[in-house]
C-alpha positions in Angstrom: 48.1 59.4 30.4 50.3 56.3 30.3 48.6 53.2 28.9 48.3 50.2 31.2 51.1 47.6 31.1 49.1 44.7 29.4 47.9 47.1 26.7 51.4 48.4 26.2 52.8 44.9 25.8 50.0 44.0 23.3 50.9 47.0 21.3 54.6 46.3 21.5 54.0 42.7 20.3 52.1 43.9 17.2 54.7 46.5 16.4 57.6 44.0 16.7 55.8 41.4 14.7 54.9 43.8 11.9 58.5 45.1 11.9 60.1 41.6 11.8 57.5 40.4 9.2 58.2 43.4 7.0 62.0 42.9 7.2 61.7 39.2 6.4 59.4 39.9 3.4 61.6 42.7 2.1 64.7 40.5 2.2 62.7 37.6 0.6 61.3 39.7 -2.2 64.7 41.3 -2.9 66.3 37.9 -3.1 63.5 36.7 -5.4 64.0 39.7 -7.6 67.7 39.3 -7.9 67.5 35.6 -8.6 64.7 36.3 -11.1 66.8 38.9 -12.8 69.9 36.7 -13.1 67.8 33.7 -14.3 66.0 36.0 -16.8 69.3 36.9 -18.4 70.3 33.2 -18.6 66.9 31.5 -19.4 64.1 33.8 -20.1 61.3 31.5 -18.9 62.7 31.1 -15.4 62.8 34.9 -15.1 59.1 35.0 -15.7 58.5 32.2 -13.2 60.4 34.1 -10.5 58.6 37.3 -11.4 55.3 35.5 -10.8 56.6 34.1 -7.5 57.6 37.7 -6.5 54.1 38.9 -7.3 52.4 36.1 -5.4 54.7 36.7 -2.4 53.9 40.4 -2.4 50.2 39.8 -2.6 50.5 37.3 0.3 52.4 39.9 2.3 49.6 42.3 1.7 46.8 39.8 2.6 48.5 38.6 5.8 49.2 42.2 6.9 45.5 43.2 6.4 44.2 40.1 8.1 46.5 40.5 11.1 45.6 44.1 11.5 41.9 43.6 11.2 41.9 40.7 13.7 43.8 42.9 16.2 41.6 45.9 15.7 38.2 44.2 15.5 38.6 41.2 17.8 41.4 42.5 20.1 43.3 39.2 19.5 46.9 38.8 18.6 47.5 36.6 15.5 50.8 35.0 16.2 52.6 34.4 12.9 54.7 31.2 12.7 58.4 31.7 13.4 58.1 35.5 13.6 55.4 35.6 16.3 57.4 33.8 19.0 60.4 35.9 18.2 58.3 39.1 18.5 56.9 37.9 21.9 60.4 37.6 23.2 61.1 41.3 22.5 57.6 42.6 23.5 
């Protein structure tokens, strides 16, 4: 059977928010990795700093993804992420 419209819109919102968040984080982590690699070849210490930033950003991505998923599953509430959430609402 076809899900009801509010449930479908809720699911579409979460799907778009996860997609946009993943794209943004992938681009951000790639840029951090490239900049870190370039800086590591010029000044070794800055390469390590950017590597640590990359690691912190990746862990943040993981934590936000888990928190958002658990809130949606357990509480049935949508956690609207800043900037990405309103953008996802427009497409859901």
